[in-house]
N, C-alpha and C positions, 0 to 999 in steps of 0.2 A: 696946772695947766700941762705941765710935763706928763705928771700921773695920768692925768684923763688922756693924754693922747697914746700914755704906751698904752691903758685899756684899750682903747679903739684899738690899737693895732693888733694887739693879743687877741681883740674876737675877731678883727678881720682876720687874722691866720688861722683861729680857730674856725669859723665859718667856711672860709676855702678849702679846709683840709681835704683834702681824697680820700674818701674811702672807701673808691672802685675806681679803679683805672688800667685804660686798656687804648687799644688806636683808636678808635673810635665814641666809646663811652667815657665820660670824665665825670663820676659823681662826687661830688661833697656833699658835707656835713649842712650847708647853706642852701644847698637846694632840696635837702631832706628836709630840712626845718619848713621850705617853703612850701613846699609838697603837702607837709602836714595839717601847716595853718592854711590852706587854700582849701584842704578837704572840710575843714571843720567851720570856714566862712561858708563854704557851698551847702553843708548839713543844717546850719542854722538858718540863711538864708530860702532853703528848700521846705523849712517849717514854717518859716513865713509864711510865704506864699501858700504854704497847703491851706492854715489857717483860714486865709483871706478870701481865697478861692471859696472855702467850703463853709463859709460862717453861716451863711443865710440858708444853706441845704439841709433838710432831712438827715437824722441821724443815719438812715438807712444808705441815703444816697453818698455821705461823706466815706463811707466805710469801700465806696466801689472806687475812691480815688486813693486810697493806700498803694495798691499794685500800680498805678500810673506812677505817685511818686516813687515808691521804692527802685522802678526801673530808670526814671528820669534820675533821681542820686546818683546806680552806679554809671549811666552816661556821663551826667557831667563829674563824677570822678576822672572816669579815661581821661575825656579831654582836659583837665586841669594838669593830671598825669603827663600826658603827652605835649600839650602846651608848654609847663614850666620845664622838660626836660629839652625841648627843642630851643626853646630861648635862652638855654643855660649852654648850647652848643654841643648838645648831643647830639649825634646824626642817626637821624631816624627816617631818613630816605626809603630804604626798601618796605618798614613797617607799615609805612604813611601809606606807599603806593598800592600794597598788599592789602591794605585794609579799605584803601579808596574802592579797588576794585572788587573787594569782596561787600563791600555795604552797598554798591553799587546793584552788584545781581541779589540781592538780598532786596534792596527796594523793588527790585522790579516783581519782585515773587511773593512780595508780602503789602504790595502798593493795597490791594482791598482790605485787607487785614489794619493797617494804617488807618484807610477811609473811613470803615464800620467804627474802629475808636475815637479817632476826631468826630465824628459825628455823634457816637454815643456821648462825649465828653460836651458838645453843645446842646444834647438835648436834656440834659441833665441839668446843665448850668442854667439854660434860660427856663426850664420847666417848659419846656410847649407842648410834652407829653407827659400823663401821669399813669399811675396804674388802677386801673379800672376805668380807663379812658375806653370808647365804642371807638375803634376805627374799623375802614374798609381800602381793603391791598388787592388788587388785582382782581377786582369782584368778590374779594373775600371778608364776610364782616366776623371780628373777632373783639373780643375782651381784654384789657393787656393787666396779666398780671404779674409781669417780670420785665425791667426794663435793665441791662446790663449796659456795658462798657460797648458791645460786641454787637451785641443782637438784643430785638426786642422780642417777647413773647407773650404770645394771646392764646384764648380760647376759645375757636369758634362753635357756630350756634350748630354743630355737631357733634360736640366734645372731642374733637382734634385740634391739637397745639400747633400754632403757627411760628414758626420760627423767622423773624427779618432781620436781615442785616440794616445796620442802624444808618449804612449811606443811603438807602433808600428812602430813609425822610427827605433827604434834600434835594435829590435826583429826581425822584418822582412824584406824582401828584398823587396824594392818600389823603383820604377822606378821614376828620375827625369828629364825628358824630355829637361828642360830650367836651367839645372843648372849653365852650363859652358855657352850657351849662348842660341837664341832663334831660332837658325835654325838648323832643325832636316830632318834625311835623312827618304826618305820617302819608298815606292815600290808598283807598280802592279804587279801581275802575268799574265800572257796571254800563253795560249796553243791555238796554230796554226796546220791545217791539215800539215799530214807527205804531201811532195812534195811542200809545199808552195816555196816563194822564200823568201828565210830568209833574203839579202839584201832589197827587199822590205819591209818586214814586218818592219825589223829594222827601214828604213828610216820613214817609217808612224808614229809610233811611237814618234819617235825622231819629227815629225810634232804636231805632239798630245800636248807633253812639252814645246813644244817653241809656241805654241798659248794660253796656259793656263797662265793666268795673277798670278796665286798663286805659279806658281816655278820659283825660284830663276835662272836667269841668269848665276850667280857665287854664290858657284860653280854649275859646268855644268852637268843638266843632261846626263845620260846615259843608256845604252838600254845594256843588259845582255845574250846572248842565255846560257841558262843553263843548260837544260839536252836536253834528248830525253826520252820523257816521254812514258807511254803505250800505247797513243791513239793517243799522240797532241806531237810536238816539245815546248818546253819551253823557255819563255821569262822571261825577267821583264824589266819592264822601272822603272829606278831607279830618284829621284828629292829630290832636296832640297827645304823647304818652311820655311817660319817664322812664319806660321800660322799652327802648329800641330795640336790644339784643334778643327780648322777647318777641319782636312785631311779627314774625312769620306765624306764631302761633296766635297771637291777637287776632290777625287775620283775616285766619284759616275760623276761627271761634265767628267771626262777624260774617265772616259769608254763610257759615250754615245757616243764620240766623235772618239774613237777606234773599237767601233762597227760599227758608220757610214762610216768610211773612208775602213773598211773592205770590208767592205758591195759593195763599190763602185769598189772597186782594187778586188774585187771578191777571198776573201781571205777567207778561213772558219773557223771557232774556233769549232772544232769537241767534240761530247759528247762521253763519255766511250763507249765501244761499247766490250762486251764477244761473242764468239763463243760457242755454247753450240753443241757438238756432242752427236749424240743420237745412243748405238747400240743394236742392236734386237737382243735378243738372241734363239736360235732354241731350242724348247724344243719338247723332243721326248713323247710321250703319254705312260703311262705304262702300263706295259698288265691287 
């Protein structure tokens, strides 16, 4: 029993041995060992969290978290060291005050950067956006080809790269044409002159849709008689396609065919007209 007590006293004296001593800093072997053990524990905990977070993600998305967890590792290292030193009686008031002011300034400067990164992490984790999705942002349509932690990149219909900060996916309304499936419904608006044979117009529009290769047969296309316009009878040709990214080209080809068929069948597409009536006022000359 006495031997055990002597061993414990010896260990206590060893751990309390000061390897650095000054008026404000007293660093002992025990404090130094505690820091090492805490750093090892943080390393293994972060590795475990990394595996749990990325377990069900594709390999490409897993690699995007390497830099994030690398940053978190060093951040937790600093926090652990500062906490242990402070709890050991080391006076860090000046250092903590200066660090707080620095972090506040950095927080204001980098707030949008952090918003983008956090949004990027959420997008990757919940898989709400995928590569090859067709999206519409601020009136621009693009096909996503890369999702990073800070930005998402899409190729527009005119072969320009659209760089989207990831926080926009959380703060703005963004259309995802293909999130549920790749099939989308599109439409072409057509106006024909009053007096036209509406049954013939419907038949011709259906023929155009049936002849177009990019138009799906199931779900089947259909024609709507939408309204009586000011200068025309308004129709819409509604169809389904799996190539919504190239839809402007599809619509252009169909409009060419519609114009040709209407000419062959004497169906005119009117232009807006306005009648202006002029009234002449008789003026009596003054004496």
